[in-house]
C-alpha positions, 0 to 999 in steps of 0.5 A: 835706308841702310846704314852700315856698322863697318869701317868706311872705305875712305880709311882704306883709300886714304893710303893713296895720299903720298904714293901708290903702294909698291904692291900696286906698282908690282901689278903694273910693272913687268917682272923684268922691267926694262932699263930706265934709260935705253940705248935708243934714248941715248941716241935721241937725247942728251942725258946727264945722270947722277948730277951732283949739285952742292947746296950752300950748307954743304949738302948734295942733291942729285939730279937727272937731266934729259934734253933734246939734241939741240944747241939752242937754249931751252926752258926747263921743267923741273920735278923735285921729289923724294921718290927715287924711282929710276924708271919713273924719273927717266919717264918724266924727264924724257916726256919733258924732252919730247915736248921740247924742254930740258927735263930735270928731275931732282931728288931731295937731299939724301936720295939717289947719288946724294951722300947725305941722310934723307930728311923729309920736308925740312930742307926741300924749299931751300934745296929746290931753290938751289937746283933751280938756280943751278939749272938756270945757269947751265949753257943749255938753259934759256933761264926759264924754269917751270916746276911741277909735282904731285902729292909730296912733289906738290909740297916741294914745289910750294916750298920752293916758292918760299924762296922766290927763285928768280928763274922760276916762272910758273908752277903746276901742282896736282893734289899737293900735300900741305904740312899739318893741313892734310898731312900727317894731320888734318884739323888736328887728327892724324891718320895711321896710314902715314906711319910707314911713309917715313920708313919707305922714303928714308930707309935707303937711297931709293925706296923701301918698297918691301916694308911699304907694301907689307900690308899685313904688318901695318894692319897688324900694327893698327889692330894691336895698338887699337886692342891694347889701348896703348898711347899713340906715341907707342906705335913704333914701340909696338912695331919694333922699329924706330921711326924718328921722323914720325916721332918728330911729327907727333911732337908737333900736334898743333899747327905750330911754327915747325909746320908753318915754316915749311910752306910759304907764309902770308908775306911770301905768298903776297910776293908770289907773282908767277902763274900757278895752276893746281889740280885737285880731286873731290874724293879720297887721299888728302885733296884738302891742301890744294884748296888751302893754298889757293885760298891763302894765295888770293887772301894775301895777293888778290891779283894773283894769276892762280888757276884751280881745276877740280874734278871727281878724281882721287889722289892719283887721278888728280895728278895725272887725270882719268881716261876711258877704261879707267873711269870708275872710282869706288862704285862711281862711273865718271861723266865723260866730261871728267875724263881729262888728261892732266899730263897733257894739260901740264904741257899746255900750261908750260907752253903757255907760261914759258913759250907764249902759246895760247892759254889752255882752253879749260882755264876759263876762269880762276876756278874750273870744275866739273859738275858730277852727274851734270857732265859739264864743266863750269867756271867761277872767279873764286870758290865762293862764286861757285854758288849763289846761295846756300841750303841750310839744314839743322840737326834736329831731334825730330824723327821720321821713319826711324831717322833723325831729321835734317830740317830747314828749320832749327829745333826748339830752344834747348832741344838736342840729340844725345850721342854716347860713345864708349871710347874704351870699347874694342868690340868693333876692331874687326869691322870690315870696310864699306863706303864707296863714292857710290854705295848702298851702305854708309858708316854711321858707327859712333855717330848719328845720321840726320836725313832731309826730306826729298828735294823738290827739284834738281839742285846743284851744290858747288863749293865748300860745305860749312856750318856750325855745331852747337853742343855740350859734352862731358869731356874736355875734348873730342874728335868729330867728323861730318860725312855728307851724302846724297841719298838718291831715289834709287836707294844708293848713296853718293859721297859728298865732301867730308869734314873732320876736326879736333874740337880743341883746335877747330877755332885756332889750329895753332893752339889747343883750347880745351872744352869745359865739361857741361858748358855749351860751345859753338864751333863754326867750320868751313870745309877744305874739300871741294864738291860739285854735284847736280843732286837729283829731284827726290834725293835726300841729304844725309849728314852723319855726325860721328866721333872718331874712334877707329883702329886707323886714326889717333884716338882722342879720349877727352881727358885733356892730356896730350892726345898722343899720351892718352891711353884707354885708361883715360877713357873713363865714363862713355863720351856724351855729346848733346848736339843742340837743334840750332846746329846746322850745315850749309850747302853751297847751291846754285839757283835753277837758272844757273844750273847750266854751264858750258859743255867740257866737250867744247873746251877740248 
């Protein structure tokens, strides 16, 4: 097997979490783009641009409405977004109008024709509620509103449900963002790629494409910060440009009231009785929050009408789907069954919930998921029901062919593998990126790789990985990551669901509980990222357990001080971790008799 010593490609692809970079857009949009709304559009549709709607607290939100030329009242479909891109807004609204809806695209306050200052997150739920109520009162509205959005627009949709607008009858979100669930931190660990986003969205009334696409600037910032060893809160000082919203986020490092108040609370979810559809992907770009919303909704409202559609997609594809010709992701060619048009599903969904049409055929149960390599869709009443058992693998100190053994039996009492990481070392600053969905190398830098024996038969794993880490360390805290792979008989690796967390917040994300150096501690975990794959006979499971130390993520030096204030001077002696042999990882599996499922081709 080959284990690389370079930065994992996931760190690069994570930039897709909020929006495709402007540089990528530039390759897709003609040098002289057509007008957002043409004269032909004005002949076909009724168009209202730059509509200003006042909020109860005196602010203004800006909206675009495009609807069919008819006197009959219509249901409306609303997207509420911070991305003030005139062409995209017009495209979305026209698409809704072409499907027989009043297409409404609202901008968060401070964007477009709103005279206020842009403010991410804070007012979006209440402002969306105001816009929904306004839409429902218009003479062209029949009083029914459906809301949709992806990424940040997925968050605004969920934020709207906090207020339970009377006219909101259904929602659909793709790869939704969850404050402090996967953005700007996941399980306490912050990614640098989010640093440019507040500047991109708040520097002007539209979008600051020039700064956001300046990859040289952001790569230079990451490298300079990493080499300097300065505190994480100094990123904006190193960049030389104030970034107040980023600084505000850093001042809330735990899942505290600031973050909890942005998304619907448990009692609010208990009252959420409208149909919900979410689409999520298995790979890259922060798909964790969709699973989190799904689980919490059913936790607080067991009779919810909430559907989840999951496939082998990244962040953009989890919002719009994948198609032939665009079906290869980081070395992985998707199964034909995974090529689903999620925009078409959007209108099937709203035709069902707002117009009384039949339910979309893909929604056979609450959880609908594509099993990679099996080329099949399967359906289950819950995430836990995606599997009927588990395979448990222990992190042992046994070795085979130079690798640590991932074993079905626990290690002997007191046995452990030792991991040492010099948190002050910066010789790795220029490691290049590797690690696709399918690749011949994986990144085990600052970690240990544990490898299982070959599987004796094909095995389907579907659901969320879980487990428990039993360890001791010489530090008061650490950030760790578990990367799972299938090592196929061909020698290639297939990426399975990763998990990462700050040890001090892994048990209770709302507060930090520091470790006691030298004491043995056990952290149980369950992932947020779904996976589904039919593992081949003869494949091995690989688990890389590592310490997070790269130029593109916050570094926890383990001193116990606030992590954003730690510097390389706090690194002290190298970090030492003893991973005890009763640490384990559980993979959710299905028995061979349950490997079959209905073909997606029958569902189209």
